[in-house]
C-alpha positions, 0 to 999 in steps of 0.5 A: 395640287397636294392641298386638294383634300375634298372627297366626291362620291359618284356613280362613275361612268367607268363603272363595270355596269356601263361596260356591261351595257355597252357589251350588250349593245355591241351585239346589235351594232351592225344595224346601228351603224347603218343609221347615218342621218342625211341631215349632215350631208345637207349641212356640208352642202350649206357650208360649201356654199357659204364658204364662197363668200367672205363674212365680215362681223363688226360693230362690237367687241370681237374677243380673240383671246382670254389670256392675262387680259382680254384681247378684242378687235372691232371686226373679223373677216371669215373666209372658207372657215378660216379667220381672214382678217382681225382689226379695225373695220376699215382695215379688215374691209381693205384687206378683203377687197385687196384680195379681190373678195366680195363681202357680206356683213353682219353688224353686231347688236349693241349688246352682242359680242363675238368670242372663241368657241367654248371647249368641253374637256371631259365627256363620256360621249357614247355613254351619255348618248345611251343615258339620254334615251333614259329619263333623268330623275334629277332636278334638271328635267327629264333630259337634263337640259334645265340648268336651274336647280328645281326648287321643288325637287322631292320624293313626291316629284319623283313619284309623280314623274314615274306615274306620268312617264308610265302612261307615256311609255310603250307597254312592252318597255321597262321604264328606265331612269338615271341621275336621281340625286337621292341625297336631295330628297331627304326630308321628314318622310325620306331619311335615307335611300331605304325610304326612297326604295320603299316609296317606289314600291308604293306605286301600283305599276305593273311594268318594271321600273329601274332608276339609277342613282346619280351619286352611287352605284345603286338602282332603285327597282320596283316589285315588277323589276325585282321579280324579273331579277329573282327569276333570273337568279333562280333559273341560273342557279345563283344561290346567294339567297335562301328564299325569295323572301330573303332576296327581297328583304336584302334588297330592301335593307340595301335600299336597292340593287348595289354594286355588281348587282347592277349587272343582273339588270342587264340580264333581264332587260328585254332584247327589244329594249337593247335593240332600240337603244342601240339603233338610236345611238348614232342619232343620239350622239348627234342629239348630244352634240347638237345640244352642245353646239347650242350651248357654244361648244365647238370642241369636245374632249371625249373619254370613251374607251370601250371598244363598242363606244369607239366603233360608234364614234368611228362610224359617226366621224364619217359624217360631218360632226356637229362639233370637233371631237378630241380623243382625250384618252391620248393625253391622259397621264398614268392612272396611278398618278399621286395627285389623282389619289389625293384628289379623291374625285371620280375619274380623277386620273382621267381629269388630270393631264400633266399639270392641268385639271379639269374641274367639275365646278357644277359640284359647287353649285349643286353638291357644295352644301352637302359637302360642307355638311359632310366634311365640315368646312368648304374651304378645300372644296374645288380650290380654284384660285389656289390651284392657279397660284400653284401654276396649275392650268385649270379648266372646267367640265360640266359633269354631263350627263348627271349635270347640265351641259353648259360651259357659260353656266360653269363659268358663272359658277366658278365666278360666283361659287354660289350654292344653288342647293343650300337649305336654310342659307338665306343670305348671299354670303351664306350661299357662297362656298369659300369666296376666296376661291372665286374666279375673276370673270376673265379667269372663268372665260379662259377656263372654258376656252384657252385653258380647256384647249391647253388641257386637250393639247390643241392650243393654240389651234383652238381656244382663240381666234387668230388670222389663218386659224380656224374660225370656230367662234360664237356670237353671244347675246351679251358681254360676259365680261361687262354684264352683271352676275344675274345677266351672265346666267342668262347669256344666250348663244345666238350663233355657233360657227364650227369650222 
C-alpha cells in the first residue's frame, strides 16, 4: 500500500464536535432508551411464521459467491433462515421432499438474479442517525437518498432550500443542516467559503441557522445564530474578541465557525432541540438500517466508539436488528500504522485492517475532479487495481452520511470510475479517472460481498451462500454481471432477506 499518495480532506465524524454532541445527547438518554418500536416484534412474529415452510427460489441464476469466478446454481432452498440446498431444481426439490418438508416456490423473472447480501464495512451508525435528523445540503437531496449528483447544485439552490425549510420548521427550533459541499458551489459569484458565509447573511430569517460543511470542520451560521454564540462568550467571559464587531469580523474572515469553535454551538443550542434529537435516536437508527436493507445491505460494520453511541447500540440490539451489526472496532489495527499515515485519508487507521482496506469509492465519482485539479494528476487516486496486484483485500464503503448509502452504486463507480462532477469534461474518456484502475464487474461485486466480509473477519459465514449457512440473500431486478453500464446504475433490490 506504499504507493497510495492521494490526499482527502473531510469533516471526520471522529471530530471532537461530534464527541461533544454525543456527550450532550447522553444527558437525555434514559428517555431515548425507552423509545423501543414495537414494529420489530411484528417482524419477529412474521419471520417465525415464515420459517415453518421451505422456500425454493428457481428459474434464474442464484449466485452463491463472487470469487475468482462467479459461482451460480439454478435453484436454492431456504428453511428456518438457512440455506437447505443449492443446485439444479430437480435435485433441490428432491432434497426438500426427502427430508419430509413441504415447499413454496418463487420463480425468478427473466431478468432477476439472486446474490449474497451486500456488506457495508465502515459506518458511524449513531452519528449518522443524529445527522439524519438534520437536513442534508449536499447535491443528493435533503436526506442524502438520491445517488445521482444534482446537476443544478449551486449557491442559489442552497439559499432557496434554507428559505423553504425555514417555513417548514417549528418556530422554536434552530434550522440545522450538514453535508454542504462548498467546493462544488464555486462560480463567478462564489469564489470561496467566505462568499458562502456572506450569501447566508443576505437571507432575512429571524431563526438561527447552522449548516456544517462536508469537507472541513466548518459551520456556516447566520446573524441570528452568531448573536447567540457571542452572547454565550460574553456571559462566560471567553475573552477572545475585543468587541462584538471584532467577533463578527473574525468569523467573516474565517468564512464561518471553524475547528474547536464548533463546540460553542453545543453551548447555545436550545435544550428542547437536544431532547428531540435524543428521543428520536433509536427510531432514526432503525430508519438508517431500513434504508440500508432496502439498498441490499445485510451486514453493516459500525465504527462507533463513543460511550453514548455504544449505549444506544446496546439498547437497539435488544430488538431484532434490520441488518446484522458488526463491531468493526474489534478488528482495527493500531492507529499508528505506517500505511495509515501514507494514505492520508480521513479515518484511515480505521479503514485498514491487516492487509485489507475499505475505500470510499464515491469520492472518485463526486470528488475526483476536485482532486485532479488540486493535485495535478488522478493516476494515484484510489488505485483499486494496483492494490489488488499487491495482494491487498479491497472492499468498498459508501462514505455515508455525507455520500449516499448504496453498495450497487459503489460497485458501478468502481467499474466505471466516471466522475459525475466534472465541469467542462464532455466526453466519456475525459470523465474517467484513470481507466487502468477500473474494477471488473466481478471484482466490484466481490468488493461489496466476500471482500467486505473478509475485511470485517466474518467470512465465510457472510458474503456468500452455502448449504448450512445463513440465508442472507437478495433478489435483484437485473444481473449485475450481464447488464450494461447504464442498466447497472439502475438495478433495484426487489427483496432482501436477513437471517
